C-alpha positions in Angstrom: 118.1 65.1 125.3 119.6 62.0 123.6 116.7 60.9 121.2 116.7 65.1 120.2 120.6 64.6 118.9 119.6 61.4 117.7 116.9 63.2 115.6 119.5 66.2 114.4 121.7 63.6 113.6 119.5 61.4 111.4 118.3 65.0 109.8 121.6 66.0 109.2 122.7 62.8 107.5 119.8 62.9 105.5 120.6 66.6 104.4 124.0 65.6 103.5 122.9 62.8 101.1 120.4 64.7 99.8 122.5 65.8 96.8 123.4 62.1 95.8 120.0 60.9 96.4 118.3 63.3 94.1 120.7 62.8 91.1 120.2 59.3 91.4 116.6 59.7 91.6 116.4 61.9 88.4 119.1 59.1 86.5 116.6 56.5 87.8 113.3 58.2 86.5 115.0 58.5 83.7 116.3 55.1 83.3 112.9 53.9 83.9 111.9 54.9 80.4 114.4 52.6 79.1 114.7 49.5 81.4 111.8 47.4 81.6 110.8 47.1 85.9 109.5 44.0 87.7 106.2 44.0 88.4 106.4 44.0 92.4 109.1 46.8 92.1 106.6 48.9 90.1 103.8 48.1 92.9 106.5 49.7 95.2 106.9 52.9 93.1 103.2 53.4 92.2 102.5 53.6 96.0 105.5 55.5 96.8 104.0 58.0 93.8 100.9 58.0 96.2 102.1 58.7 99.2 104.4 61.3 97.9 101.2 63.4 96.2 99.6 63.1 99.6 102.8 64.2 101.4 102.8 67.3 99.2 99.2 68.1 99.8 99.6 67.8 103.6 102.2 70.6 103.4 101.0 72.8 101.3 97.8 72.8 104.1 100.1 73.2 107.0 102.5 76.1 105.4 101.4 79.4 106.4 103.2 81.3 103.8 103.9 80.0 100.1 108.0 80.7 100.3 108.0 78.1 103.0 107.7 75.6 100.1 109.7 77.2 97.3 111.2 73.9 95.7 107.5 73.2 95.6 108.0 73.9 91.1 110.3 71.8 91.1 109.2 68.9 92.9 106.5 69.4 90.8 108.6 68.6 87.9 110.3 66.0 89.5 107.2 64.7 90.4 105.6 65.0 86.6 108.2 63.3 85.3 108.1 60.2 87.5 104.4 59.4 87.0 105.3 59.8 82.9 108.1 57.2 83.7 105.7 55.1 85.7 103.0 55.5 83.0 105.4 54.1 80.1 106.9 51.3 82.4 103.4 50.3 83.3 102.3 50.5 79.9 105.3 48.3 78.4 104.1 46.0 80.9 101.0 46.5 80.3 101.3 45.3 76.4 104.0 42.6 77.0 102.6 41.0 79.9 98.9 42.0 80.1 98.2 38.2 79.2 99.2 36.6 82.4 96.7 36.0 84.8 96.5 34.6 88.1 95.6 31.2 88.7 93.6 31.5 92.1 92.1 34.9 91.3 91.8 35.2 87.9 93.4 38.3 88.0 95.9 39.5 85.2 99.0 40.1 87.1 101.5 41.2 84.5 101.8 44.8 85.6 101.9 44.0 89.0 99.1 43.0 91.9 98.2 47.1 92.4 97.5 47.9 88.9 94.4 45.7 88.5 93.6 45.6 92.4 93.1 49.6 92.0 91.0 49.0 88.6 88.7 46.8 89.7 88.0 48.3 93.6 87.6 51.9 92.0 85.3 50.8 88.8 83.1 48.3 90.4 83.3 45.9 88.1 82.1 48.4 85.3 84.0 49.3 82.7 82.3 52.3 81.3 82.2 53.9 84.8 85.7 53.3 85.3 86.4 54.8 82.0 83.9 58.1 82.7 85.8 58.3 86.6 89.0 58.9 84.2 87.7 61.6 82.3 86.2 63.4 84.9 89.2 63.3 87.0 91.1 64.6 84.3 88.7 67.3 83.5 88.4 68.7 86.6 91.8 68.5 87.0 92.8 70.6 83.9 89.8 72.8 83.0 89.1 73.3 87.2 92.2 73.2 89.1 95.2 73.3 87.1 93.7 76.3 85.1 92.9 78.3 88.2 96.2 77.7 89.9 97.8 78.8 86.9 95.6 81.9 86.3 96.6 82.8 90.4 100.5 82.2 89.6 100.4 84.6 86.4 98.5 87.4 88.1 100.6 87.0 91.5 103.5 86.9 89.7 102.9 90.4 87.6 101.9 92.1 90.3 104.4 90.8 92.6 106.6 92.3 89.4 105.3 95.5 89.8 105.0 95.9 93.4 108.5 94.7 93.8 109.6 98.8 94.2 107.0 99.2 96.4 108.1 96.7 99.1 111.6 97.9 98.8 110.8 101.2 99.8 108.6 99.7 102.7 111.6 97.7 103.8 113.7 100.6 103.6 111.1 103.0 105.3 111.2 100.1 108.2 114.8 99.8 108.2 115.1 103.9 108.9 112.3 104.1 111.5 114.6 101.5 113.2 111.8 99.0 113.3 114.1 96.4 111.8 117.9 95.9 111.6 119.9 95.9 108.4 120.3 91.6 109.2 116.4 92.0 108.6 115.9 94.1 106.1 118.2 92.4 103.9 116.3 89.1 104.3 113.2 90.8 103.8 114.6 92.5 100.3 115.8 88.5 99.8 112.3 87.4 100.5 110.6 89.7 97.8 112.9 88.6 95.4 111.8 84.5 95.7 108.4 85.6 96.0 108.5 87.0 92.7 110.9 84.3 91.1 108.6 81.8 93.3 105.3 82.7 91.4 106.9 82.9 88.1 108.0 79.5 88.7 104.6 78.5 89.5 103.1 79.9 86.6 106.0 77.3 84.5 104.7 74.5 86.7 100.8 74.9 85.9 102.3 73.9 82.4 103.7 70.7 83.7 100.3 69.5 85.3 98.5 70.2 82.2 100.7 68.5 80.2 101.2 65.4 82.3 96.9 64.9 82.3 96.9 65.6 78.3 99.6 63.1 78.4 97.5 60.5 80.9 94.5 60.3 78.3 96.9 59.7 75.2 98.6 56.8 77.4 95.1 55.0 78.2 94.1 55.1 74.9 97.5 53.5 73.4 96.6 51.1 76.5 93.2 50.3 75.3 93.9 49.8 71.4 97.3 48.4 71.3 96.1 45.9 74.3 93.1 44.9 72.1 95.2 44.2 69.4 97.6 42.4 70.7 95.4 40.2 73.0 93.7 39.4 69.7 96.3 39.1 67.5 99.1 37.7 69.3 97.4 35.8 72.3 94.5 35.4 70.3 92.0 36.1 73.0 88.3 36.5 72.1 87.4 40.4 71.9 85.5 40.3 75.5 88.2 38.3 77.1 90.7 41.0 75.2 88.8 44.1 76.2 87.9 42.7 79.8 91.9 42.3 80.9 93.6 45.4 79.0 90.7 47.6 79.8 90.8 46.9 83.5 94.6 46.9 83.0 94.6 50.7 81.4 91.8 52.3 83.4 93.3 51.1 87.0 97.0 52.4 85.4 95.3 55.4 84.6 93.5 55.9 87.9 96.3 55.0 89.9 98.6 57.8 88.1 95.9 60.1 87.7 95.1 60.1 91.4 98.7 61.7 92.5 98.5 63.8 89.2 94.9 65.1 91.1 96.7 65.7 94.5 99.6 67.4 93.0 97.6 69.8 91.0 95.3 70.6 93.9 98.7 71.3 96.0 99.6 73.6 93.3 96.3 75.4 94.0 96.1 75.8 97.2 99.8 76.7 97.6 99.5 79.6 95.3 96.4 80.8 96.9 97.7 81.3 100.4 99.3 84.8 99.6 97.2 87.1 102.1 97.1 84.1 104.9 99.4 84.5 107.9 98.5 81.0 109.6 98.2 77.2 108.3 94.8 76.4 106.8 92.6 75.0 109.2 93.8 77.9 111.8 92.7 80.6 109.3 89.4 78.9 108.6 88.5 78.4 112.2 89.7 81.9 113.4 88.0 83.6 110.4 84.8 81.7 110.6 84.2 82.2 114.5 85.1 85.9 114.1 81.8 86.4 112.3 79.1 84.8 115.0 76.3 86.3 113.3 76.9 84.6 109.9 76.6 81.5 111.9 73.4 82.3 113.3 71.9 83.2 110.6 73.0 80.4 108.3 71.6 78.1 111.1 68.1 80.4 111.4 67.9 79.4 107.6 68.5 75.6 107.8 66.1 75.6 110.0 63.3 77.0 107.8 64.7 74.8 105.2 64.3 71.8 108.0 60.5 72.9 108.2 59.6 73.7 105.3 61.0 69.9 103.8 58.8 68.5 106.8 55.5 70.3 105.3 56.6 69.3 101.6 56.8 65.5 103.2 60.6 64.9 102.7 62.2 61.8 104.3 62.4 62.1 108.4 66.2 61.8 108.0 66.5 65.0 105.8 64.3 67.2 107.7 66.3 65.9 111.5 69.7 66.3 109.6 68.6 69.8 108.2 67.4 71.1 111.7 70.4 69.7 113.4 72.5 72.0 111.4 70.5 74.8 111.9 70.1 74.6 115.8 74.3 73.5 115.9 75.3 76.2 113.8 72.5 79.0 115.7 73.9 77.5 119.1 77.4 78.2 117.8 76.9 81.7 116.7 75.5 82.6 119.9 78.4 81.4 122.3 80.6 82.9 119.7 79.1 86.2 120.0 78.8 86.1 123.9 82.5 85.1 124.1 83.3 88.6 122.1 81.2 90.7 124.1 82.9 89.6 127.2 86.2 90.0 126.3 85.2 93.3 124.8 83.6 94.5 128.6 86.5 93.0 130.4 89.1 95.0 128.4 87.1 98.7 129.2 86.6 97.2 132.8 89.9 96.9 133.5 90.9 100.0 131.6 88.5 101.7 133.6 89.7 100.2 136.7 93.4 101.1 136.0 92.2 104.9 135.2 90.5 105.3 138.8 93.6 103.6 140.6 95.6 106.1 139.0 93.3 109.1 139.8 93.4 107.9 143.6 97.0 108.0 143.6 98.9 111.4 144.6 100.5 113.2 142.7 104.0 114.7 143.6 104.2 118.9 142.3 107.9 118.0 141.7 107.1 115.7 139.5 104.7 117.3 137.8 107.2 120.6 137.3 109.4 118.4 135.2 109.6 118.8 131.7 110.0 115.3 129.3 112.1 115.4 126.3 109.9 113.4 124.2 106.3 112.9 124.7 103.4 110.6 122.9 99.9 111.5 123.3 97.4 109.7 122.2 93.3 109.0 121.7 91.6 106.4 123.8 91.3 104.3 120.2 94.8 103.9 120.3 95.5 102.9 123.8 95.9 99.4 123.2 99.3 100.5 121.2 100.9 101.6 124.5 98.9 99.3 126.9 101.3 96.4 128.7 98.2 94.7 129.1 97.0 94.6 125.5 101.0 93.8 124.0 101.7 97.3 124.1 103.5 97.1 120.6 104.8 101.0 120.3 106.5 100.7 123.4 108.7 97.5 121.7 109.1 99.9 118.8 110.4 102.8 120.4 113.4 100.4 122.1 114.0 100.0 118.4 114.4 103.3 117.6 116.7 104.5 120.5 118.8 101.8 119.3 118.7 103.4 115.3 119.1 106.5 116.6 122.5 105.3 118.6 123.7 104.0 115.4 122.9 106.6 112.6 123.7 109.6 114.7 125.4 108.9 117.5 123.1 109.6 120.3 121.4 108.7 123.4 117.8 109.5 122.8 116.3 110.0 126.5 113.0 108.2 126.8 109.2 108.5 125.5 106.8 109.5 127.7 103.3 108.0 127.0 100.1 109.6 128.2 96.8 108.8 127.1 94.7 112.7 126.0 90.7 112.1 125.7 90.7 115.9 124.6 91.9 113.7 121.5 90.4 112.7 118.6 90.0 108.4 119.6 92.3 107.8 117.0 94.7 110.7 117.2 98.2 110.9 118.3 100.3 114.0 119.0 104.0 113.9 119.4 105.9 116.7 121.4 109.3 118.1 122.1 109.3 119.6 125.8 106.0 119.8 126.0 105.4 121.8 122.9 103.7 119.8 119.8 105.8 119.5 116.6 103.7 116.7 114.8 100.4 114.8 114.7 98.1 112.5 112.8 95.9 109.5 113.0 95.9 106.2 112.6 93.3 103.5 112.4 93.8 100.5 114.7 93.5 97.0 113.1 93.9 98.6 109.6 96.7 99.1 107.2 97.6 102.3 106.1 98.5 101.6 101.6 100.4 104.3 100.2 100.9 104.8 96.7 99.9 106.8 93.5 96.5 108.0 93.2 95.5 106.2 90.2 96.2 103.0 91.9 95.0 104.1 95.1 91.6 105.0 93.9 91.1 101.1 93.3 91.1 100.4 96.9 88.5 100.5 99.5 88.8 102.4 102.6 89.3 105.9 104.2 91.7 108.9 102.0 93.6 110.4 104.2 97.9 111.5 104.1 101.1 109.9 105.1 101.7 112.2 108.1 105.1 111.8 108.0 105.8 112.7 104.4 102.8 113.9 102.9 102.1 111.2 100.3 98.2 110.5 99.7 97.2 106.9 101.2 94.4 105.0 101.8 93.4 103.3 105.4 92.6 99.6 103.9 90.9 96.3 105.6 93.2 93.3 106.5 91.8 91.6 103.8 92.3 94.3 101.0 96.3 93.9 101.8 96.8 91.5 99.2 95.4 93.6 96.7 97.1 96.7 97.8 100.8 94.8 97.2 99.6 93.5 93.8 98.9 97.5 92.9 102.3 98.4 94.0 101.9 100.2 97.2 103.5 100.3 100.3 101.9 99.1 103.2 102.2 100.2 106.7 100.4 98.8 109.9 99.6 101.5 112.4 102.1 101.0 115.0 104.5 101.7 112.0 103.1 104.8 110.9 103.7 106.7 114.3 106.9 104.8 114.7 108.1 106.4 111.3 106.7 109.6 112.2 108.6 109.6 115.8 111.7 108.6 113.9 111.5 111.7 111.8 110.9 113.9 114.3 113.7 112.6 116.7 116.1 113.3 113.3 114.5 116.6 113.2 114.8 117.7 116.6 117.7 115.7 117.9 120.0 118.9 118.4 117.7 119.7 120.8 118.1 116.5 123.1 122.0 116.9 123.2 122.0 119.3 126.8 125.2 119.6 128.5 124.2 116.5 130.9 123.9 114.3 128.0 127.4 115.5 126.3 129.0 115.0 129.6 128.0 111.3 129.7 129.1 110.8 125.8 132.1 112.3 127.5 132.7 110.2 130.3 132.3 107.4 128.2 135.2 108.2 125.6 137.1 109.0 128.8 137.4 105.3 130.0 139.1 104.4 126.6 140.9 107.6 125.4 141.7 109.6 128.6 144.3 112.0 127.2 142.0 113.1 124.2 139.9 114.4 126.4 141.5 115.7 128.7 143.3 117.9 125.9 140.0 119.3 125.0 137.5 119.5 128.4 138.1 121.0 130.6 141.9 122.5 129.3 140.6 124.1 126.2 136.9 124.5 125.5 134.2 124.3 128.2 131.5 121.9 128.3 129.0 124.2 126.4 131.6 124.9 123.4 131.6 121.0 122.9 128.2 121.1 123.1 127.5 123.6 120.3 129.7 121.3 118.2 127.9 118.6 118.5 124.7 120.2 118.0 126.0 121.7 115.0 126.4 118.8 113.5 123.6 116.6 115.0 121.6 119.7 113.4 122.7 118.5 110.0 122.6 114.8 110.4 126.2 114.1 111.0 126.7 110.9 113.1 128.9 111.9 115.8 129.5 108.3 117.4 133.2 108.8 116.2 133.7 111.2 119.1 137.3 110.3 119.4 138.1 111.5 115.8 135.8 114.7 116.8 137.3 115.2 120.3 141.0 115.1 118.3 139.7 117.3 115.8 138.7 120.3 118.2 142.2 119.5 120.1 144.3 120.1 116.8 142.3 122.9 115.9 141.4 125.3 119.2 144.2 126.6 119.3 143.4 128.3 115.5 139.8 129.4 116.9 137.2 128.8 119.5 134.4 130.0 117.1 132.0 126.4 117.2 130.7 127.3 113.8 134.4 127.1 112.8 135.4 124.2 114.8 131.9 122.4 113.3 133.5 122.7 109.6 136.8 121.7 110.8 135.2 118.5 112.5 133.0 117.9 109.3 136.5 117.6 107.1 137.5 114.8 109.7 134.3 113.1 109.0 134.0 113.2 105.3 134.2 109.5 104.6 130.7 109.3 107.5 129.1 112.4 105.5 130.0 110.9 101.8 129.1 107.3 103.2 125.2 108.3 103.1 125.1 110.6 99.9 126.9 108.5 97.7 125.3 105.8 95.0 126.6 102.3 94.6 129.4 103.8 91.8 131.0 105.9 94.7 129.5 109.0 93.2 127.8 111.6 95.0 125.1 113.4 92.2 125.4 117.5 93.0 123.9 120.8 92.0 126.7 123.7 92.3 126.3 127.7 92.9 127.3 129.9 90.1 130.8 131.5 91.1 129.4 134.9 90.7 126.7 133.8 93.7 129.3 132.7 95.6 131.1 135.6 95.7 128.2 137.6 96.7 127.2 135.4 99.3 130.8 135.5 100.3 131.4 139.5 100.1 128.1 139.5 102.6 129.3 137.3 105.0 129.8 139.6 108.4 132.0 138.1 111.4 131.6 139.4 115.0 132.5 137.8 118.5 129.3 135.9 118.7 129.9 134.3 115.2 129.1 135.2 111.8 126.0 136.4 109.7 124.7 137.1 106.4 124.1 140.9 105.2 122.4 140.2 102.2 119.9 142.2 100.2 116.7 140.0 100.9 115.6 140.6 97.1 118.9 138.9 95.9 118.6 136.4 98.5 114.9 135.3 97.2 116.0 135.3 93.5 119.1 133.0 95.1 116.4 130.8 96.8 114.3 130.3 94.3 117.1 128.9 91.7 117.9 126.5 94.3 114.5 125.6 94.4 114.4 125.0 90.4 117.7 123.1 90.7 116.4 120.8 93.5 113.1 119.8 91.9 114.6 119.1 89.1 116.7 116.6 90.8 113.8 115.3 93.3 112.1 114.4 89.6 114.6 112.4 88.8 114.4 110.5 92.2 118.1 111.7 93.6 118.4 113.5 96.6 118.9 117.6 96.6 123.1 118.3 97.2 124.6 121.5 97.0 128.3 121.6 96.4 129.9 124.9 97.7 133.3 126.5 98.5 134.2 125.5 102.1 134.4 129.4 102.8 130.6 130.1 102.6 129.1 126.6 103.6 128.0 128.1 106.9 126.2 130.9 105.6 124.5 129.2 102.5 123.2 126.2 105.3 121.4 129.1 107.4 120.5 130.7 104.2 118.4 127.9 102.8 117.6 125.8 106.1 114.3 127.6 106.9 113.5 127.3 103.1 114.5 123.5 102.4 115.0 122.0 105.6 116.3 118.7 103.5 118.5 120.2 101.3 122.1 118.8 102.0 124.7 121.3 101.7 128.5 120.3 101.2 131.8 122.0 101.0 134.7 120.7 98.3 137.1 120.1 101.6 134.1 117.4 103.1 134.4 115.1 99.9 136.3 111.6 100.6 139.2 110.1 98.5 137.6 108.1 95.9 134.3 109.6 95.9 133.5 110.8 92.2 131.4 114.0 92.0 128.7 114.0 89.5 127.4 118.1 88.6 123.9 117.3 87.7 123.0 121.3 87.3 123.7 124.7 88.5 122.0 127.5 90.2 122.6 130.6 88.5 120.5 133.7 88.1 
């Protein structure tokens, strides 16, 4: 514990001093361009430059996603500036003191010991070889690595910008389905923005690396030519000595600074190409290669054939042994991996079969068979892994999030979901039932992703075409390898669990009123009674029965109005129960008291609600057709006129939907319940508000009028 505390304290101190430290480093780099450095200090900085580039390369290997190294573009700029400053300092020393020779080793030490030693070791005493090595490193860095990384960054930046709306919609869908909470959604949105900014920055950072490589060539040429002139003219060296002295120093300096630049450009390429990875590079390579045992086997057979052919062709024995050894290793590894995969599949099937037999032998209670589950989800055999606790049961965990989300959104406690396997269904099919009656169904592909987007984008993806079971949007089931391509095309990506969870959430919202039985209402009232007993006593049972309160709450939830603020609802019922006991009228009084809650869901960031209104003549016509009785009110409207009204509403609602707006119909308070009843079958998603439900400080913008 003490060591851990010490480490944390050290990291904290480093973080606190980092701001001043970075400022000092940047100012020091600028100073290196002007102030001459001692040779020994130059050696230290060159070694530090090499170590920093190695650290950067290793970080790019170990990160799992690019945003884990989001500071890389800025770090690349600082590193490039540092290398250029080292080049300038080394050039100054080479030209001023390149003639200084160690009397013992006979090596030029005017520019420090590291540059001449590196030049001598790297070129092996051959200046032409050293120059060629330098040119090759520069060409590889510019034409291969930097150009490739820059192209990846350009494409990724463009595709990320195009895909940003789709990713934001996917995050909103996950939030509404209960898969994530508000804080997680906020973090994901921020990550989407950071990812787009990161690739844009990396696109520009590639120019730093390319410019640095070009500058290295110019600096080397200047060092060689300038050194020859200074050596011959000022130090009276012969041409051979001058070439041997200054060329070694120039090539050593070029290689000493180009090698770190080469490593940094390699790091850049690795970072920008990690978009579709899910782990660090080593783990990804091992897992993905080991998942293809046949490829290893066939590669081994090919190497064995090459080994036999090399033996026939009379190639060296060591070459034949090497090829055969590689082939045997690959064949053996492929066979072992294939065998292990088959054992895992057989074990899973055996466990599932044993569990099934145990359940079949277990006696069932007749009473249990008579129970009706409020919500049940039946899955085909291909989806058992999503609900099997032994295999992760991802869908079971998601249901917990859905129940919590619905509780916060509507204020009701969703009963538990009963999961069953149904062998009569297709392997990848599922059915959602409310009180044992099927209300929704769909199919998903395990280990694939559903890409949803415009059809002109989806046609570029390979996979099984389908339709989103929740909203009816076109989609394609794609393999995990295509996920990055689909995101770049701007498609929304959902895994199978999210697809089922989203549809289950929408089904629960639609049928939430059916789940509010008297027992559930009593549980909610008992919760309020603990903190507000006087409010509850005034309403239940003194003024209203439990069934009458149930009808009011069902009416509210049916139109997706949250009953979470049950205290305000009970107080409103207590205030108005002496006026009427009609649940429909009491519901309208409660909606007015909950106006802030209602408007919050439909107003935009400017506090404005975009609505369509009814023509006054239509409102008057509907009001005259309302008939009230002891059991409630009903609408006696001519069917032809009603159909005309619905058609006019449809026209205006479609205009709002085409503009990306929620269809909201604003009417007078007297006819709101009747208009809702008239439109709920044809337009279940149409929101009907009254003028009394518009909260203070909420602006209303009428964008259309329903008229004949």
